[in-house]
Every structure is written in structure tokens, then in C-alpha cells.
N, C-alpha and C positions, 0 to 999 in steps of 0.2 A: 168596554172602556174604564179607566183606570178613574175612582173619583177621585176630585180634589183632597180629601183629606189622608189620599196616599200618594199624591203627588210628588212629593220629596223621593219616592223611591225610584224615579225617574233619572237621579243623579246620574250621569254616565260611572258606570264603573271606573272607569279610567281613573278618573278624578278621586274616587271612593279609595282606590289602590293606591293612590299615591298619599291620601292622607292616611290610609292605615299605616302604609310603610314609613311615613313619618313618623307616627306615635309610636310607633313599635323599634324607631330608631333602622330601619332597613335600608332610606333611600343616603344614599352615599354623599356626606358633604365636601365639599371642596377639603385636597387632601395638604396638611401642612407641610410646607417644606421641610428636609429633611436636615437639613444643617440651616443655620442661621450667617449672614454673611453683612460686614460692615465697610464702609470704605476706609482703608488704613492710616489719612491720616484725618485727623481734627484739629481742629473744625474745619470741614472739607470744602467750606465758601472759600480759603484761603490758597487752595490748592490750585492748579493747574498743568497739567500735560499730553502728551503730545503720541499719538498713535505710531512714531518711529521712535527706535532706536536705530544706536549706530549697527554695530557688529552683530549681534547675536538677540535672542527674542528677550526683553525687560522693558522696564519702564521710569522715566527718571521723572517722580512727581515733587514739582518746584512749589514751596510753601517757605514761609520763614520760618528765621531761625527760631525753634523752640515749641514750635508745634508740635502735635503730638502722635507719636506715630504708635497704631493701637493692634492688636489682634485681629486681621479680620476675620476669623472664625474660632470656632471652639478646638481645644487642640492642647500640646504638648510643647514645650520649650526643648529645641532639640541642640542650638548652639549660641556662644554668646563670646563676643570678641567686646573687650571692656576697655582694650590698649590702642590704641592710635600707632601701628608699627609700621606704617608706607615710608619707606625712603627713595623719595623722586628719582636718586641718581641709579639706586638697582631697581625699583620700580615693578617689584615680586608680585604677580598677579595676586598670589597669597594674602597678600596683607592692602590690598588696593582699597578693600572695603571701609579700611578705618574700623569704630566701633560699627557694630553689626549684630544683629540676633536672627538666628531662624528658629520655625517654629514648624508641626507637621500637626495638620489639621486632622480632625476626626474624619474629614472628608477624605484622606488619604493622601494628600497633596502638600507638599513643603512651599513655605512663605519665609521669605527671607528680606530684608530690609537694612542698609545702611548707608555710609557717610553721618550718622546720628552723632548729637553732639553728648548724649548719656543716653544708656539705659537703666533702665530702672535697676535701683542696686537692690528691692527684693527678689528681684528674679533669678532663677538657677533652671541648668539643665534639669531637664527631667520633670519639671514643674507643669502642673494645668495651668491655661490662662483661658478664661468667657473672650467669645467676642466684644469687640470693645476694649476690652484690658490694656492699660496701657503699656506700651515696650519700651520706650524710651523717646529721646526729643530729635526732631528732624536739626540735623548741622553742614557740616562741613569737612569732616575727616576723612583718611584716606586720602586720595587722588582727586578729590573734592575741593581741596582747600583752597584752588584759584576760582571755583566756578561758584553761581549762587547756589542759598544754601536747597538743598533737595533730599529726597529721600530715594534710592536704587532699591526697584521692590521690583522683587525675582520668583517664578513662580517654576516649580520641577517636579518630578518625583524624588520622593527619598531616597538616599544611598545610604551614606554615611556623615556623621557630622560633618566630617574636616574635607568633604568633597567640595572645595570651592568651584571647580570649573561646570557643574550640575548644579547646583545650590544659585548661581549666581543669576539663571534663568534658562528657562527652555522652552519655554510656550508664550505667548506673549501675552501679560495682564491687562492690555489694554480693552476689548472688550465688556469683561468682567468688572474691570474697575468703572466702565462707565456703565454697567447693570447695579453696579454696590451703590454707585450715588443715585440713581434711582427709585432703591428699595426693594430693586429685585433680587431674589434668593437665587443666582445663577451661579450654579457649582462649577468650576475650571474643569477642561477637559483636558487633560495630560495624558498623549498618545502611550509613554513608557510607563509602566509600572515596575515595583523592585520587587524582587524576590524574597524581599524581609518583609512586603508587607503581609496582611493577612484579610482571608476571605474574599467580598469580592475587589477590593483594594489590589489583593495579588496580581504578579504576572501569570500571563496562562503561559506564555510559551519563555518562561524563563526557568533555569537551576542556579545551584551551588555547585561548581566542580572542585572545589578547593578553600583555602584559605592564605592570606600573604603569611611575612613572617613575624607580622604583630596581630596575627587575628583578623584582617579585614576580608570578608566575602568577595569571592572571585565569581564572576555571576557571568553566564552565557546567555544569551537569546537567541530562538530560533526564527524564523521565517519562511515560509515556504515545506511543501512537503515530499520533493524531490528525492529518488536516490542518487543523485551526485551530491555529497556535503561539503561545501567551501567555508572554513574557517577565517574569520576577519577580525586582526586582534589589533587593539590599540594599547596605546601609551605602554608600552613593556619598559619604558624609562619615564613611567612616572609624570612628574609635576614639571621637569626641563621638555617633556615633549605634550605637554596639555593639550595643545589644537589638535594632535590626533585621536585622544578622547574625546573631545569636543564634538570632531567629523562623527566617531561613532557613535553619539548619542543623539545629533543629528540626522545621520545616516538611518537612525531606528524608527528613530518619528517620522519619517518618509517613509519608508517602508511600510511602516502602520496606515497611514493614509492612502501608498499606490501599491497594494499588494501584487500586482502585477509586475511592477519589475524583478520579480523572481521568478524565474525560469520556471515552467512545469517540470521539468526533469532535475531544479538544483534543490537544495535545502541552503538556507546561508546561517551560518552563528556568527553571532558577533561577541565579540568580547570587549567591551567597551574599555573597559582599566584593568591592567594585565598586573600594573602596578599602583595600589592604592597605596600604598606606606610613601611612596615617592612622592605621589601628588600630596600627601596630608603634608608632609615637611616642607616643601619649597615648590618653589614655580622655575626659579635660576638652576644653576648645575649642579647643587647637592639633591633636587628632586628625583637626580635621574636612578638613582639606589635605593634597594630595598631597606627595610625595617632592620636588615643586620648590615647595612652600607653595603651591600653586592649591587653589582654592575650584572643584574639577572640576562643581558644578553649577551655576556663571558661565561655562563655557567652552562653551558650544552655540550656534549662530549663529540664535540667536531674541530680538532685542532686543539684543544682544550690547552692550557700552560695554567701553571702554578702561578704567575706574574702575566699582569695583561696592562693594557692601556689604551688612552682615550683622550684624541688630540694631544699625545706628548702625555698626558699625565697617566700617574700609575693609580689602579685602581683595581679592585678584590673583584678576582671573579669567581669566588667563594673558594670551600676548603677540598672540594673536587667537584667534579661534575655533576648536573644535578642536587647538588645541598640543598640546592634552594627549593623553598615549598610551591612557588609559584610555578617553578622551569617544573619540578615532580609533576604537579598539577595538569600544567597543560601538556605536558608531555602522553599523559597516562588518555587525557580523556580525547586527543587526537588520533593515539594508536586505537585505542579500542573502537571510538567509532569509525574507522575504518574508512577517513577523510581524503578526498581528490586533492585537495590544493588546501596553502593556506598562504595566508597574505598577512603582513606585518606591515603598520602605518610607523612611521616615525619623522623627525624632522630634524635639520631642515636640511634642504637640496636640491628639492627640485627633481629627482632621478628617479629611476627605480633597478633595482639591482635584482638577480638570482642568486640563489642558494645553488653553489655549485660546488666549491671546493674538497667536500668529502664524496662525491661521488654524484649518480643523476641529474647532471647540470641542464643534459637536454631539454627534458620536462620544463624543466622551471624556466630555463631561457623563453619556450614557449609564449611561458605568461607575460614573462618582461618583456619581449618584444610587440606584442600584441598591447600592450597596457602602453609602452611607450607610443606607439602608433596612436591608441586612442586619446592621447592626452598631450600629448607634446612633453612630454619629460623624454629626460636621457637617458636611456640603455645603457648598465653599465655592469661590470663587471670586475673581480676584485682578484685576481690571482695573487699578488702578492702583497696582498692587505694584511697589518697588522691587526686586525680585526679577530680573534680567537673565540673559539667557547662560541659562536654565533648560532641563533635559535633556526634562522633560515636555511642555512649550510646544513644542519643536522637535519633538520624533518627531510629537506630535500635528499640527505643519504640514505633516510628511513622508506623510501617510496613515497611519500608525500611531499608533489611539488608546493616550494615554498619562493615568495619572494618579499623584496622589501621595499616600500614605498618611500621616499622623503618625501614630506611635503616641503612647497616652497619657500616658507620663511616660519620662522615659530612662531608665529600667531595666524597663519593665514589657512584656511580649511581648504581651499582650492576644489570648492563645490563641485563647478560644473565639471569640474576635468573629472574628479572621484566617481560621478556619475557615469562619466563615460568607460572610466576604469570598469567600475562594476559591472557592464554589459560584457565586455569586452574578456573578463575573469570570467564569468558565467560562460562564453561562449568556449573558449580554452579548455574548460574543466568537461563541459559537456561532450565536447568533439573529440577528446581524451579519454572519454570514460569507454570501457571494456565494449559495447556496446557499437562505437564509432571508431571510424578509421582514425587514425594517428592525425595529428595537426603540422603540417610541414613547418618544418624550422627556418626559419628568415636569419640570414647569417650577421652576426652583429658588426655596426660600421662602427670603430673606434673613432676617438676625436683626434683628429693630425695635431702632432707634436706635444700631445698629455702623456708621457711615460706612467703606466698602470700602478705604478709604486704609489705615484703624487694624487691620483683619484679619490682615494678612498678618505685624504683630509678634505674633500668637498661632503662628504655625507657626515654629517655631524651627528646626526641619531645613532647610527650605527655603533 
């Protein structure tokens, strides 16, 4: 029996171990959050916002004019617009934000606020800011002139400073705004990561395959691991067809969340933006051209001409076929990779066309007909078109069946239709792969009374 003078030795060993662990600093204390977040409008009690936004993910935070827009986390200023250039008649989407600022947080996420009344005069691109630091004041600039004062708040992955199409919003900020109001340090979950990021924030499925005429990176994102490679290419005409780039970014996020949409035998390579120079320049017709003011979709070596047109307007096809770095880079990437299909997304027209005018048209028409059946788009061909030096025609002639999908308008994504198109594209590509029998061709059904030389005018994007 233990003497009473030694009864302290009966203290449970587990308790003693915990005490020793605490004394030696071994027992883990609650982890400090890696990043600090604050609500972007101060004071927060003057702000109100809803979970819904109109046609893309973002949040409008309504607050009295003059309320502060502050940095939601630590990071670096990426972009500043100090002048309200929005013209309601032109309604160029590049300028709709008015006075605006974006920053890239240390968490690898880009944060964007627009419709400001002023931007802090001491700020400059490349400057570090801390969470809670004033960036500007809430207002009604840009296309918010006739609405109550508010902050348009967008969250996205970093691309390049002038990429307004992604910068304005990629995922809904609503759940994070709610968390930050409660003091919770909740980091945004960005499904798309940038090639330009480093470390854990970098995209593991992304590579840079070239650079634009003005030196912007050309990125491609890979989904799946099958032997049948398919390229999906957005915005060869830059800002003029910005919705095709927006469609590609939404598709990438959807594929991350729904990886089973990629067939076992396919690998999808998504080029969201082939013409970043054009998107940076304008969301109007001038945004169609690259940094050399060349129409990239007139620069391919199929029926190339030294003079080219688009909707009756003279456009530059480049000094020679493949004079432009964007065309060179995509050509080399697809040929070296032995792709089985290429799909170019344009706007607008609500149709799908097969590359066929320099040979190999049967294979590309199998894709266009399948897409038309799945989506309700009209399947067209342009045997007497004024389009010269076109990408889909050239790739088809090189043994890579290629088609052009024209979205219905210059603003719509035709989301449901293009999810169906993705299934049809994969089905035809797999069916036409070497281990499978060829797909049975479906005859083209022409539109009664419509001469083919006029059809090309319907397809604004080509």
C-alpha cells in the first residue's frame, strides 16, 4: 500500500504527460490563420449585399458614397484606373468599371473593386498594401452612374493586369464576405490557378506555350489523361469576342469541380485567351486585332491573301502566313502534340462551321454536324466565303479536324448548349481515333433560299 506522503505519485500519467508537454511547448496550440481578411467596405455596418449577381459571379456591395474600400488582405496592387472613360453609347466593357483598382493577395487570389468615386492618390501598381488599408472610396463611376452607390467586388485568379474579362469576377464573393463580417479568416477557393503564380498557388495543369505580340503569356490548361487530345480555343479575336474567353474560364472552373465530364479516353486542352493583346485594348471591334493590329484569324496558310476583309472592312492578315507569334505558337503546340481535334469559339452567329476549304473537310464536318445536333446551332459551310487565312481551315488541312463555334450573341455564353457540345466533341473524337471505326457522315442540310456567298456575313466572329 502506498504511503499517504507519496500519494501525489498516483496522479494519472496522462495528466502528467500533458503537463510536461505544455511546459516543454510540445502540445499544439490552435494554429494562427495563414492570411488575415477584413470586410472590404468600411465601416461594415453601412454596407448591404445580396447573394445574387446578374450574369457572372461577383457581388455588388451597396454603401453610402464616400465609404471606404479597403484591402481585404495583404498583397500587391496590380491595376489602377483613375479616370472614368465609360461612354454609355459605346458601352465598351473594358471601361464599365470606371474608377477601379485590383490587387493580388498573398493568398494568390486577385481582388477587384470598381465604380469608385476616388482612388487613393498614394497608391501605384506594384506597391504592397496591408489588410484594411484604404484603397479608395465608394461611388457611382462607370456604368453605375444611374444606380445607387456601390462597390462592384470581384474575386478571380491572377492573369494579367488588363484582363478585365476575368478580373471582374470568377467565383462568388458572397460566402467569403459573410465570413469576414463575422471575423472568420476564410480564404477564397479559386478553382482556376494561373501559370504565372508560384509555389502552392500555381496551376499544376497549366503551361505557357508562347507569348503574344506585346509579350503577354499564352496559357493552356489540361484536363484529363486520355490518349485523344482535343484543343478548345477561346478569343482568337480578343476583346471583340470576350464572351468566348469568359466561356472558357467558366468551363475550366466547371471541369475542376466536375472532372468526370472529361472522357476516360480524352484529354482536353483549354486555351482561354489566344489574343490577350486585343482583349487588353478594347471590348469593341478594335479589340479583334493583336498587338500588331493583325487579325490572327487571317494569318494562317490556307487561302492566305496579302489583303483581307472582315464585314466589308479591310483588315491586316499579317506580312505573310504565320507572321504573328500567336499563330506560330498555336500551330506548333497542336502539331507537336498530335491533337485529334481543335474547336475555336467565336461570337456571334449561333452556328458551327467546319474547316474544309483546304482539304480534309469530311472529318471536320463530322464534328460540326454532331455539335449542331447537340446544341441546336446551325451547321454551315462557307465554300465561297471571303474569309481567307482562317485557322480551322488550315488545321483541318494538316490532319487535325477543326471547327468554329459562333456563340449566339456578343454577350451570351450559351452555357447549357456548350456543355452539350463538349460531350459531342469528345464522342466524335474518340469514335474517330485510330482504335475506333470512323463516324458515319451526316449530310449537310442547307438553308432554303440562302445563297452560300451570303452565309459568311452571318458569322461576325470569323
